[in-house]
C-alpha positions as CSV (number, residue, x, y, z in Angstrom):
1,M,0.0,0.1,0.0
2,A,2.3,2.9,-1.2
3,V,1.7,6.5,-1.7
4,K,2.9,9.0,-4.3
5,H,4.5,12.6,-4.4
6,Y,3.8,14.7,-7.4
7,N,6.3,17.5,-9.1
8,P,5.9,20.5,-8.0
9,T,4.4,21.7,-11.1
10,T,1.7,24.2,-9.4
11,P,1.4,25.5,-6.2
12,S,-1.6,22.6,-4.9
13,R,1.2,19.9,-6.3
14,R,4.0,21.2,-4.3
15,F,3.1,19.0,-1.3
16,M,0.2,17.1,-2.6
17,V,0.4,13.5,-1.6
18,G,-2.0,10.6,-3.5
19,Y,-2.1,6.8,-3.9
20,S,0.0,4.9,-6.2
21,F,-3.0,2.1,-6.3
22,S,-0.1,-0.5,-7.0
23,E,-2.3,-3.0,-4.8
24,I,-5.1,-2.7,-7.1
25,T,-5.6,-5.8,-9.5
26,T,-8.9,-4.3,-11.3
27,S,-10.4,-1.0,-12.0
28,T,-13.7,-3.1,-12.8
29,P,-16.2,-3.9,-9.9
30,Q,-18.0,-6.8,-9.8
31,K,-21.4,-5.6,-11.1
32,S,-23.7,-7.9,-9.2
33,L,-22.1,-6.4,-5.8
34,T,-22.6,-3.0,-7.0
35,K,-25.7,-0.8,-6.8
36,G,-26.9,3.2,-7.0
37,K,-26.6,5.2,-4.0
38,K,-28.6,8.5,-4.0
39,R,-26.9,11.2,-2.8
40,T,-29.1,13.9,-0.4
41,S,-26.1,16.5,-0.2
42,G,-27.0,16.8,3.7
43,R,-30.8,17.5,3.6
44,N,-33.7,15.9,4.7
45,N,-36.8,14.8,3.2
46,S,-38.0,18.3,3.5
47,G,-35.2,19.6,1.3
48,R,-33.4,21.7,5.0
49,I,-29.9,21.2,5.2
50,T,-28.9,18.9,8.5
51,S,-25.8,18.2,7.9
52,R,-23.7,21.3,6.6
53,F,-20.9,21.7,4.1
54,K,-22.0,18.7,1.9
55,G,-22.3,18.7,-1.5
56,G,-20.7,18.0,-5.0
57,W,-19.3,14.6,-5.1
58,H,-18.0,12.6,-7.9
59,K,-19.9,10.1,-9.8
60,R,-19.7,6.8,-7.9
61,R,-21.1,3.3,-7.3
62,Y,-21.7,1.7,-4.1
63,R,-20.1,-1.7,-3.1
64,T,-21.7,-3.8,-0.6
65,V,-19.4,-5.2,1.7
66,D,-20.1,-8.2,3.7
67,F,-19.6,-7.3,7.5
68,R,-21.3,-10.7,8.8
69,M,-19.3,-13.9,7.2
70,Y,-20.4,-16.0,9.9
71,D,-23.1,-17.4,7.4
72,K,-20.2,-18.9,5.5
73,E,-18.5,-20.8,8.4
74,G,-16.5,-23.4,7.6
75,I,-16.6,-22.6,4.1
76,P,-13.1,-21.5,2.5
77,A,-12.9,-18.6,0.0
78,K,-10.4,-17.5,-2.4
79,V,-9.3,-13.8,-2.9
80,A,-10.0,-13.2,-6.7
81,S,-9.0,-9.3,-6.5
82,I,-8.2,-6.2,-4.3
83,E,-10.4,-3.3,-5.2
84,Y,-10.8,0.4,-4.5
85,D,-13.8,1.3,-2.7
86,P,-15.0,4.7,-3.0
87,Y,-17.2,5.3,-0.1
88,R,-14.4,4.3,2.6
89,S,-10.5,4.5,3.2
90,A,-9.6,0.9,3.4
91,R,-9.6,-1.2,0.2
92,I,-11.7,-4.6,-0.4
93,A,-11.0,-7.9,-1.4
94,L,-13.2,-9.9,-3.9
95,L,-13.8,-13.4,-2.3
96,V,-14.7,-16.2,-4.0
97,Y,-16.2,-19.3,-2.0
98,A,-16.1,-22.8,-2.6
99,D,-19.7,-22.8,-3.5
100,G,-19.6,-20.7,-6.3
101,E,-20.7,-17.2,-4.5
102,K,-18.9,-14.0,-4.7
103,R,-18.4,-11.4,-1.7
104,Y,-16.6,-8.4,-0.9
105,A,-14.9,-8.2,2.3
106,L,-12.5,-5.4,4.1
107,A,-9.0,-6.5,2.6
108,W,-6.5,-6.9,5.5
109,K,-2.9,-5.7,5.6
110,G,-0.8,-8.3,3.5
111,V,-3.4,-9.5,1.3
112,A,-2.9,-10.8,-2.1
113,V,-4.6,-12.4,-4.7
114,G,-4.9,-16.3,-4.2
115,D,-4.8,-16.1,-0.7
116,T,-7.3,-18.6,1.0
117,I,-9.5,-17.8,4.0
118,M,-12.1,-19.3,6.3
119,T,-14.5,-18.3,8.6
120,G,-15.0,-20.2,11.9
121,D,-12.6,-22.3,14.5
122,K,-11.7,-24.8,11.8
123,G,-9.6,-22.0,9.8
124,E,-6.0,-21.2,11.0
125,I,-4.8,-18.7,13.3
126,A,-3.9,-16.1,10.4
127,P,-5.0,-12.5,8.8
128,G,-8.5,-12.5,7.3
129,N,-9.9,-15.4,9.0
130,R,-13.0,-14.4,10.8
131,R,-13.3,-16.2,14.5
132,R,-15.4,-15.8,17.5
133,L,-13.5,-13.6,20.3
134,K,-13.2,-16.6,22.3
135,D,-11.4,-18.9,19.4
136,I,-8.8,-16.1,18.8
137,P,-5.7,-16.3,21.3
138,E,-4.7,-13.1,23.6
139,G,-2.3,-10.6,22.2
140,L,-3.6,-10.8,18.4
141,T,-4.8,-7.8,16.6
142,V,-8.4,-7.7,15.3
143,F,-10.5,-5.6,13.1
144,N,-14.3,-5.4,12.0
145,L,-15.5,-6.1,15.4
146,E,-18.9,-6.9,16.2
147,V,-20.5,-5.0,19.4
148,T,-23.6,-7.5,19.7
149,P,-23.3,-11.3,18.9
150,N,-23.8,-12.6,15.1
151,T,-25.1,-8.9,13.8
152,K,-22.3,-7.5,11.8
153,G,-18.9,-5.7,12.2
154,K,-19.3,-2.3,13.5
155,L,-15.7,-1.2,15.0
156,I,-12.3,-0.9,13.7
157,K,-13.1,-0.9,9.9
158,S,-11.0,2.3,8.8
159,A,-7.4,2.3,6.7
160,G,-4.8,0.9,9.2
161,L,-6.5,0.3,12.4
162,S,-6.6,-2.4,14.7
163,A,-7.7,-3.6,18.0
164,T,-5.7,-6.2,20.6
165,I,-7.0,-8.8,22.5
166,M,-6.2,-8.1,26.0
167,G,-7.0,-10.9,28.4
168,K,-10.1,-13.1,28.7
169,D,-12.7,-14.0,31.4
170,E,-14.2,-17.5,30.7
171,A,-16.4,-17.4,34.1
172,Q,-18.3,-14.6,32.9
173,G,-17.9,-15.1,29.2
174,L,-16.1,-11.7,28.3
175,I,-13.4,-10.5,26.3
176,F,-11.1,-7.7,27.4
177,I,-10.2,-5.5,23.9
178,K,-7.9,-2.4,23.7
179,L,-9.7,-0.1,21.0
180,P,-7.0,2.0,18.8
181,S,-8.4,4.9,21.3
182,G,-6.2,3.4,23.9
183,E,-9.7,2.4,25.8
184,I,-10.3,-1.1,27.0
185,R,-13.8,-2.3,26.6
186,K,-15.5,-5.6,27.7
187,F,-17.1,-7.4,24.5
188,D,-19.0,-11.0,24.4
189,E,-17.2,-13.8,23.6
190,K,-19.3,-14.7,21.1
191,C,-18.9,-11.6,19.1
192,W,-17.3,-12.2,15.7
193,A,-13.8,-10.3,14.9
194,T,-11.4,-10.7,11.6
195,M,-7.9,-11.1,12.6
196,G,-5.3,-8.8,11.4
197,I,-5.1,-5.2,10.6
198,V,-7.4,-3.3,8.3
199,S,-5.4,-2.7,4.8
200,N,-4.2,0.8,3.4
201,E,-2.0,1.6,6.4
202,E,-0.6,4.6,4.3
203,H,-3.8,6.3,4.0
204,K,-2.7,8.6,6.7
205,N,-0.1,10.0,4.9
206,I,-2.4,11.5,2.0
207,V,-1.8,15.2,2.0
208,I,-5.3,16.6,-0.1
209,G,-3.3,19.3,-1.5
210,K,-5.8,21.5,-3.0
211,A,-9.4,22.4,-2.4
212,G,-11.3,21.0,-5.8
213,R,-10.1,17.9,-4.4
214,Q,-12.0,18.1,-1.5
215,R,-15.2,18.8,-3.4
216,W,-14.6,15.5,-5.3
217,L,-15.3,13.9,-1.8
218,G,-18.0,16.2,-1.1
219,N,-16.7,18.4,1.0
220,K,-17.7,22.0,0.9
221,P,-15.6,25.3,2.5
222,R,-16.3,25.1,6.2
223,N,-16.9,29.1,6.8
224,R,-16.1,30.6,10.7
225,G,-19.7,31.3,13.1
226,K,-18.1,34.6,13.4
227,S,-18.3,35.3,9.9
228,M,-22.1,34.6,9.8
229,N,-25.3,36.9,10.7
230,P,-26.8,36.3,14.1
231,V,-29.4,34.1,12.6
232,D,-27.0,31.8,11.2
233,H,-24.8,31.1,14.1
234,P,-24.4,32.2,17.8
235,H,-21.2,33.8,17.2
236,G,-22.4,35.8,14.4
237,G,-23.2,39.6,13.8
238,W,-22.4,42.4,16.4
239,E,-24.3,40.9,18.9
240,G,-21.9,38.2,19.2
241,A,-18.8,37.5,21.5
242,A,-17.1,40.4,19.9
243,S,-19.2,43.3,21.4
244,I,-20.9,41.8,24.4
245,G,-18.6,39.0,25.7
246,M,-19.7,35.3,25.2
247,K,-19.5,33.5,28.2
248,Y,-18.5,30.0,26.1
249,P,-17.8,29.3,22.6
250,K,-21.2,27.7,21.2
251,S,-21.6,24.8,18.7
252,F,-24.0,26.0,15.7
253,T,-27.1,24.9,17.4
254,G,-25.8,26.6,20.9
255,R,-24.4,23.9,22.8
256,I,-21.5,24.9,24.8
257,V,-18.4,23.7,23.3
258,A,-15.5,24.8,25.6
259,P,-12.2,23.3,25.9
260,G,-12.6,20.6,28.8
261,K,-16.5,20.7,28.9
262,R,-17.6,17.2,28.9
263,T,-20.6,16.6,26.5
264,R,-21.0,12.8,26.7
265,R,-24.0,11.8,28.6
266,K,-23.8,11.0,32.3
267,K,-24.6,7.5,33.0
268,K,-24.7,6.1,29.7
269,W,-25.6,2.6,29.1
270,S,-22.8,1.5,27.5
271,D,-20.4,2.9,30.0
272,K,-21.0,-0.2,32.1
273,F,-18.4,-2.3,29.5
274,I,-15.4,0.0,30.2
275,V,-12.6,-1.6,31.9
276,S,-10.5,2.0,31.5
277,R,-10.2,4.8,29.6
278,R,-7.5,6.2,27.4
279,T,-4.2,7.2,29.0
280,K,-1.7,9.8,27.6
281,N,1.3,8.2,26.3
């Protein structure tokens, strides 16, 4: 997973860093696993903007990625191709199962065409194989992690991420996992996870370089609240902090966002699964 630097032919090219796409084996996706996806540009069914600074986008097709895979337990699959997915930072792998079915899955670090993977405890302890947490040894890295058993992977799906299995409590059926944030949480031992690290770890080194490239991604320019009118933002207009002195900075909706101000809801249900918070390195 390599990146490429550009010759400084223009000011925007001088520091731009892009993908080399050297790991991509085909530019044509599997047609049966793609579909159109309507873009709303941040507007709801009334046409009102509910998510700001969205719009534009380059034309793209949505790839249906299988985040479950447990229904294929015990059936080996071979990697047919490694492909680009415009809707995610990681790469995806086209799997061809022994029964002839084709599915997309998140690609892992070190994946290659021709590799064979298997879901279930019959598969080897190797990257790409998916198992229940109770069947994965301590100290291994995992991704595409379930929160509730037999649903689908919801955590650790971005490029270069992984979580580490820290310990097990077999009496209570719990697995202790250290997430990329440094937080250690408890998971049910029946939850599924894929062993390894998410592919495209060089994604963090990408430099957009120019505003037009952000517009291709669907991101519009973000303007400061202070530069708006009072009707548009609490910081806007002469009535804002510049004249009367606002006690705290506020969000677009008027919520206090002062540094150090905790915004997480107290006594949240999922807090009971936290073992320890992230600590400074």
